Each structure stands twice: as C-alpha cells, then as structure tokens.
DRENLUMTOR-411977 format. One record per atom (N, C-alpha, C): residue in three letters; x, y, z. Coordinates in steps of 0.05 Angstrom, whole numbers, plus 32768, in hexadecimal, padded with zeros to 4 digits. Example, Ala and Ser with C-alpha at 12.3 -4.5 7.8 and 13.67 -1.06 7.14 Angstrom:
residues 2
Ala81087F8E809C
Ala80F67FA6809C
Ala81087FBE809C
Ser81017FD3808E
Ser81117FEB808F
Ser81028001809D
END
This chain:
residues 193
Met7FA180A580A3
Met7F8E808C80AD
Met7F9B807580B7
Arg7FB1806E80A5
Arg7FBC804F80AA
Arg7FCA805780C6
Tyr7FDD806880D0
Tyr7FE3806D80E8
Tyr7FD0806E80FC
Gln7FBA807480F7
Gln7FA7807E8113
Gln7FA080618113
Gln7F92805480FF
Gln7F8680378102
Gln7F9880278113
Glu7FB780268111
Glu7FC480148118
Glu7FC480218136
Tyr7FC580348139
Tyr7FCF80448154
Tyr7FB88040816C
Arg7F9A803F815E
Arg7F7D803A8167
Arg7F8080208172
Gly7F8B800E815A
Gly7F827FEC8163
Gly7F967FEB8179
Ile7FAE7FF3817E
Ile7FBD7FEA819C
Ile7FB17FFC81AB
Val7FAF800C81B0
Val7F9E801D81C5
Val7F85801081D1
Gln7F74800C81BC
Gln7F58800181C2
Gln7F5D7FE181CF
Tyr7F797FD381C6
Tyr7F7E7FB881CF
Tyr7F827FBB81F0
Tyr7F947FD281F5
Tyr7FA27FD78211
Tyr7F8F7FE88223
Leu7F757FF2821F
Leu7F698000822C
Leu7F5F7FF78248
His7F607FDF8246
His7F587FD08260
His7F767FD38273
Ala7F8A7FD98269
Ala7FA67FCE827E
Ala7FA37FEF8291
Ser7FB07FE382A3
Ser7FB37FFE82B7
Ser7FCA801182AE
Asn7FD7800982A0
Asn7FEE80178294
Asn7FF4801C827A
Val7FDA8024826C
Val7FCB80308252
Val7FE280458251
Ser7FE0805C8265
Ser7FED80708256
Ser800B80708253
Trp801A80558256
Trp803080528249
Trp80338056822C
Leu801C80538220
Leu801B80558203
Leu8022806C81FD
Ser8021807D8208
Ser802C809E81FF
Ser8044809C81EF
Lys8056808A81F7
Lys8073808281E6
Lys806D807881CA
Leu805A806881CC
Leu8053806481AE
Leu80408077819F
His8032808681AD
His8027809C819D
His803780AF8195
Trp805080B781A3
Trp806880CD8199
Trp807080BE817F
Val807B80A18182
Val808C8095816E
Val807A80968152
Met805E808F8158
Met80508088813F
Met804D80A78133
Glu804A80BE814A
Glu804280D3813A
Glu805B80E6812E
Thr807480E28138
Thr808C80E3812D
Thr809180DA8113
Ser808C80BD810D
Ser808F80B080F9
Ser807D80BD80E5
Leu806280C580EE
Leu805080CF80D6
Leu805B80E880CC
Leu806580F780DC
Leu806D811480D3
Leu8083810980CA
Lys8093810280CF
Lys80AD80FB80BA
Lys80AA80F0809F
Thr809080E18099
Thr808B80D58084
Thr807980F48073
Leu806C80F9807F
Leu805E81148074
Leu80758123806A
Ala8088812D8081
Ala809881428077
Ala80AE8136805D
Ala80AF811D805B
Ala80C481138043
Ala80AF8116802A
Lys809B810C802B
Lys8085810F801B
Lys8085812D800D
His8080813C801D
His807D815C801A
His8096816A8015
Lys80AA81608014
Lys80CA81678017
Lys80CB81838027
Thr80C781838040
Thr80C48194804F
Thr80CD8187806A
Ser80CA819C807C
Ser80D98190809D
Ser80C0818980AC
Val80C6817980BC
Val80B4817680D3
Val80A7818280DE
Met80AF819A80E8
Met80A981B280F6
Met809281BE80E4
Ala809181BA80CD
Ala808481CA80B9
Ala806B81BB80B9
Met807181A080BE
Met8050818980B8
Met8049818E80D1
Val8053819180EC
Val804481968105
Val803181B08102
Arg804381C580F6
Arg803481E080F9
Arg801A81DC80E5
Lys801D81CB80CD
Lys800681C780BB
Lys7FF081BD80C3
Tyr7FEF81A880D6
Tyr7FDB819080DD
Tyr7FD5819080F6
Lys7FE3819D8108
Lys7FE181A18126
Lys7FC081AA8126
Thr7FB58195813A
Thr7F9681A4813C
Thr7F8F8194815E
Thr7F7A819A8165
Thr7F6F8191817F
Thr7F5B817F8179
Leu7F5E81688183
Leu7F4781538179
Leu7F34814A8191
Leu7F1C8149818D
Leu7F0E813E81A6
Leu7F0F812381A8
Thr7F11811581C1
Thr7F0E80FC81C5
Thr7EF380F381CC
Ala7EF180DB81CE
Ala7ED180CC81CD
Ala7EC080D981DF
Thr7ED080DF81FC
Thr7EC580F1820D
Thr7EC68109820C
Gly7ECC81188202
Gly7EC9813181F9
Gly7EE0814381FF
Lys7EF68131820B
Lys7F0D81418215
Lys7F24814581F7
Pro7F2F815F81FD
Pro7F3B816981E3
Pro7F5A815E81EA
Leu7F65815381D3
Leu7F7E814881D5
Leu7F8A815681B4
Lys7FAD815A81BC
Lys7FB4816A81A1
Lys7FB9814B8194
Gly7FB981548173
Gly7FB9813B8160
Gly7FC281488145
Leu7FBE8138812D
Leu7FC781418116
Leu7FA9813A80FD
Glu7FA4815180EF
Glu7F91814B80E4
Glu7F97815780C9
Val7F8F814980B0
Val7F8E8148809B
Val7F6F8151808A
Gln7F6D8168807A
Gln7F53815B806F
Gln7F54816B8055
Val7F4C81548042
Val7F4B815D8029
Val7F34816A8017
Glu7F2B81808010
Glu7F1181858006
Glu7F0B81797FEE
Arg7EF081777FE9
Arg7EE6816A7FCA
Arg7ECE817B7FC2
Glu7ED2817E7FAD
Glu7EB381887F9C
Glu7E9D81737FA3
Gly7E8C817F7FAE
Gly7E6D816F7FAF
Gly7E6E815B7FBE
Lys7E89815B7FD5
Lys7E8581417FE5
Lys7E8E81487FFA
Pro7E8D81378016
Pro7E9D8148802D
Pro7EB8813F8029
Pro7EC48154803F
Pro7EE5814E803B
Pro7EED81348046
Leu7F02812E803A
Leu7F1481118047
Leu7F21811E805F
Ile7F20810D8078
Ile7F2D8119808F
Ile7F3B8103809B
Ala7F578107809D
Ala7F6880F080AC
Ala7F79810580C2
Gln7F6B80EC80DE
Gln7F7880FC80F3
Gln7F8D80E580FE
Phe7FA080EB810E
Phe7FAF80E28121
Phe7FAC80ED8141
Gly7FA680E08152
Gly7FA680E0816E
Gly7F8C80E08175
Gly7F8480F3818A
Gly7F6580F6818E
Gly7F5B80E2819F
Ile7F7280CC81A7
Ile7F6580BA81B7
Ile7F7480BA81D4
Ser7F6280B981E5
Ser7F6880B98205
Ser7F79809D820D
Leu7F9080A3821B
Leu7F9D808F8223
Leu7F94808A8245
Thr7F788087824C
Thr7F74808A8265
Thr7F65806B8268
Arg7F72805D827F
Arg7F63803D8286
Arg7F46803F8286
Gln7F38802C8270
Gln7F1F80298274
Gln7F19800D8276
Pro7F1280088294
Pro7F107FE88293
Pro7EFB7FD88289
Phe7EE77FEA8280
Phe7ECF7FDC8278
Phe7ED07FE38255
Ala7EE47FEA824F
Ala7EDE7FF0822C
Ala7EDA7FDB821D
Ile7ECC7FDE8207
Ile7EC57FC481FA
Ile7EDC7FBF81E2
Leu7EED7FAB81DB
Leu7EFE7FA881C8
Leu7EED7FA581B0
Asp7EEE7FB68199
Asp7EE77FAE8185
Asp7EFA7F9B8172
Asp7EFD7F888177
Asp7F137F75816A
Asp7F047F66814F
Gln7EFE7F78813C
Gln7EF37F6A8120
Gln7F077F6B810D
Pro7F137F4D8101
Pro7F257F5080EA
Pro7F1E7F5C80D4
Phe7F307F6880C7
Phe7F337F7680B0
Phe7F257F64809C
Val7F177F6C8088
Val7F037F5F8075
Val7F0C7F6D805A
Asp7F187F688047
Asp7F1D7F748032
Asp7EFE7F6F801B
Lys7EF37F87801B
Lys7ED77F808006
Lys7EDD7F877FE9
Gly7EF87F927FE5
Gly7EFB7F957FC8
Gly7F037F797FB4
Gly7F097F7E7F9F
Gly7F0B7F6C7F8C
Gly7F2A7F597F91
Gln7F2A7F497F81
Gln7F457F3D7F80
Gln7F617F4D7F72
Thr7F7A7F4D7F79
Thr7F867F617F6C
Thr7F917F597F57
Glu7F9E7F677F48
Glu7FA47F6D7F2C
Glu7FB27F527F26
Leu7FC77F527F39
Leu7FDD7F397F36
Leu7FD17F1E7F39
Leu7FBB7F1D7F4D
Leu7FAC7F087F57
Leu7F9D7EFE7F3A
Gln7F947F0E7F2D
Gln7F827F0E7F16
Gln7F917F077EFF
Arg7FAB7F0D7F00
Arg7FC17F057EE8
Arg7FC87EE97EED
Leu7FCC7EE07F06
Leu7FD07EC87F0C
Leu7FB87EB27F09
Leu7FAA7EB97F10
Leu7F8C7EA97F0D
Leu7F8B7EA37EEC
Ala7F907EB27EDD
Ala7F947EAC7EBC
Ala7F9B7E9D7EB9
Asp7FB57E927EC4
Asp7FC87E7C7EC4
Asp7FD17E767EA7
Ala7FDD7E917E9C
Ala7FDC7E907E85
Ala7FFA7EA07E80
Cys800E7E9D7E70
Cys80297EAC7E6A
Cys801E7EC77E60
Glu80267EDC7E69
Glu80217EF77E5D
Glu80337EF87E4A
Leu80477EF07E40
Leu80507EF17E28
Leu804E7EDE7E13
Cys80517EC47E16
Cys80497EB17E03
Cys802C7EA57E02
Gly80227EA67E17
Gly80077E9B7E1D
Gly800A7E7F7E28
Ser801A7E6F7E2C
Ser80227E537E33
Ser800E7E4F7E52
Asp80067E3F7E5B
Asp7FF97E3A7E71
Asp800A7E227E82
Glu801D7E1D7E7B
Glu80347E087E8C
Glu80407E1E7E9E
Asp804A7E137EB7
Asp805E7E167ECB
Asp80557E387EC8
Val80447E457ED6
Val80457E627ED6
Val804E7E707EE9
Glu80607E857EEB
Glu806D7E8F7F03
Glu806E7EAC7EFE
Val80797EBC7F11
Val80757ED67F0E
Val80937EE17F0D
His80987EFB7EF8
His80AF7F057EF8
His80B27F1B7F04
His80C67F237F15
His80C07F3E7F23
His80DC7F4B7F21
Ile80DE7F6A7F22
Ile80EC7F767F1C
Ile80F47F857F37
Arg81077F917F40
Arg810C7FA57F55
Arg80FC7FBF7F57
Lys81007FCB7F43
Lys80F57FEA7F3C
Lys80F07FEB7F23
Leu80D97FFC7F19
Leu80CB80037F00
Leu80E680167EF8
Ala80F380217F03
Ala810680307EED
Ala811E801F7EE3
Asp812480057EEE
Asp81327FF17EE5
Asp81307FE87EC8
Leu81107FF07EBE
Leu81077FE97E9E
Leu810D7FFB7E8E
Asn811880157E9A
Asn811E80297E86
Asn8143802B7E89
Arg814C80187E8A
Arg8167801B7E88
Arg817680257E71
Lys818480397E6F
Lys8192803C7E57
Lys81A7802D7E4C
Gly81AD802F7E2E
Gly81BF80177E2A
Gly81B680067E17
Arg819A7FFD7E22
Arg81917FEA7E11
Arg81867FEE7DF1
Arg818D7FDA7DE0
Arg81807FE57DC6
Arg81657FE97DC4
Glu815C7FD17DC6
Glu81367FCE7DC3
Glu812F7FC37DD6
Lys811B7FD17DE5
Lys810F7FC47DF7
Lys80FC7FA57DF4
Pro81037F8E7DFF
Pro80F47F7B7DFE
Pro80D77F7F7E06
Gln80CA7F6B7DFD
Gln80AB7F6D7DFC
Gln80A37F687E1E
Trp80B27F5C7E2C
Trp80B07F5D7E49
Trp80B27F767E5B
Val80C67F857E4E
Val80CA7F967E5C
Val80B27FAD7E54
Lys80AE7FB17E35
Lys80967FC07E2F
Lys80797FBC7E40
Gln80797FA37E40
Gln805D7F9E7E50
Gln805B7FA87E69
Met80787FA47E7A
Met80747FAC7E94
Met80737FC87E9B
Ala80877FD57E8A
Ala80847FF37E86
Ala80697FFD7E7C
Ala805B7FEC7E6A
Ala803E7FFC7E65
Ala802A7FFA7E7B
Arg802C7FDE7E8C
Arg80187FDF7EA6
Arg80257FEB7EB8
Gln80387FFC7EBC
Gln804280017ED5
Gln80467FF07EE6
Arg804C7FD37EE6
Arg80507FBD7EFA
Arg806E7FB27EF9
Lys80727FAE7F19
Lys808B7F9E7F1B
Lys808F7F7D7F14
Thr80717F767F09
Thr806F7F5A7F0B
Thr80667F527EF3
Leu806D7F397EE3
Leu805E7F317EC7
Leu80607F0F7ED0
Val80497F0A7ECC
Val80427EEE7ECE
Val80477EDD7EAF
Val805A7EC97EB4
Val806A7EBE7E9E
Val806F7EA17E9E
Cys80717E917E8D
Cys80767E757E90
Cys80947E717E98
Arg80997E587E9A
Arg80B67E547EA7
Arg80CC7E587E92
Lys80C47E507E77
Lys80D37E567E64
Lys80DF7E757E5A
Cys80C67E7C7E5D
Cys80C87E9A7E54
Cys80D47EAC7E6B
His80D47EA07E88
His80DF7EAE7EA4
His80FF7EA67E9F
Glu81077E8C7E95
Glu81207E857E93
Glu812F7E9A7E78
Ala81227E9E7E6A
Ala812B7EAD7E52
Ala812A7EC87E56
Ile811A7EDB7E67
Ile81147EEF7E6F
Ile81377EF67E7F
His81417EE07E95
His81547EE27EA2
His81707EDF7E93
Ala816D7ECA7E7A
Ala81827EC47E69
Ala81887EDF7E58
Gly81707EEF7E52
Gly817A7F0D7E3D
Gly816C7F017E23
Arg81667EE27E24
Arg815D7EE07E0A
Arg813E7EE77DFE
Leu812F7EEC7E0C
Leu81137EF47E04
Leu81127F0F7DF9
Thr81067F177DE4
Thr81037F307DD6
Thr80EE7F357DD2
Gly80D97F257DC5
Gly80C07F307DC8
Gly80B17F157DB5
Gln809F7F047DD0
Gln808A7EEF7DC0
Gln80747EFB7DC2
Lys805F7EF87DB8
Lys80437EFA7DB9
Lys80357EE47DC7
Pro80227EE07DCB
Pro800A7ECB7DD2
Pro80087EBA7DBF
Arg800F7EA07DB9
Arg80037E8B7DAA
Arg7FEB7E8A7DA3
Asn7FD57E917DB2
Asn7FBC7E837DA8
Asn7FAC7EA17DBC
Lys7F997EAB7DA6
Lys7F8B7EBA7DAD
Lys7F727EBA7DCB
Ser7F6C7E9F7DCF
Ser7F607E9D7DE6
Ser7F717E9F7DFF
Leu7F847E987DFD
Leu7F9B7E9E7E12
Leu7F9F7EBB7E15
Glu7FA07EC77E01
Glu7FA57EE37E05
Glu7F917EF37E11
Ser7F737EEB7E10
Ser7F627EF47E19
Ser7F627EF27E38
Arg7F687ED97E42
Arg7F6C7ED37E5A
Arg7F827EE77E6B
Val7F977EEC7E59
Val7FAB7EF87E6B
Val7F9B7F1A7E6D
Gln7F917F237E5E
Gln7F8D7F3D7E5B
Gln7F717F3D7E6E
END
C-alpha cells in the first residue's frame, strides 16, 4: 500500500502535464522494487511474486490495466486488499489535485511519551535527560558477558533500541561502569513507566 500511495501521489501531481506518460518508467522502477522487496521477504524469486500477485485492475475510467494485488482474508471482516498499479498515465488537463497533507490521528509514540516523562529510566533523575541508542537489538545478547547490566535487561525486555537516561547514567553506560541502578524515588518510577 505504501508503494501505491507514493506512486499515486506523484502521478496525481503530474496528471496536468502533457508528458505524464513518461512516468511509465517510474511505474516500472517502483513495481520492480516492490517485487524485489516481497521476494526477499518471502525468500523466493521475483518471478514467483509476479505469478502470485499479478492481476488486472480497473482504472477510475473503467479501463483495465495490469497490476499487483494482495488480499488477506479475515474472519468476520472484509479482506484487506493492497494494490499496486491500476492508475492511468493519460493526460487529464482538468484533473483536480487532492493535495491534502497527511495528518497523524494516532497518539504519541512510546519514545515521545518516555521523553516527556523527563526522568531517567535507570535512576529516576530528572536532570539532563538524554536517549541512549544501540545499533541493533542483537547487540544486547552478546556472548561473553558475565551478568547483563540493568540497562541491557530493560532494553531487551522492551525490545527497544533506545533508553531514556540522565547524563550521569549515559556516561556510566558508555564507560562500562553501570551495572544495575534502580529508581531512587517511587513517584519518579511511576512517571517512567
């Protein structure tokens, strides 16, 4: 769906242009990228993905075009359908551009909520709060470590690559000194969680 949304946005923007048909190259590039992504995800070939998802889609004018479609059946609900293609590259000089910005109607992300708590997730301090990052979660399970420090246990339990910590704890983590501090104060502990 993401590929289709981005492709549709670009095509809609250029529908007024006399050479909008040149976007067929963009269609090919995006479709190939989508197929390669799906093939890698399903550990199969691009041609297998083409055979599995290739279909004929109808444009808004009723003209059939080749495209890709994935359907996920659900119990008691209509199936989820994701399509790529089915957008005509014919010039439409009077097309209306629906250029509405994306509005996120969801809540705040977990990291943002943790930052807004403005408290170290290790010691509970509210001074100089920063974020400690690791490259990948697999780094948390390195062999050869005697006992995992508290910060490693917290990040592994949450399955997160970030940890909100104060400056002192952050420096201690990087120096290898921090092994297991607990929040100093219960009211701060409740703000962190």
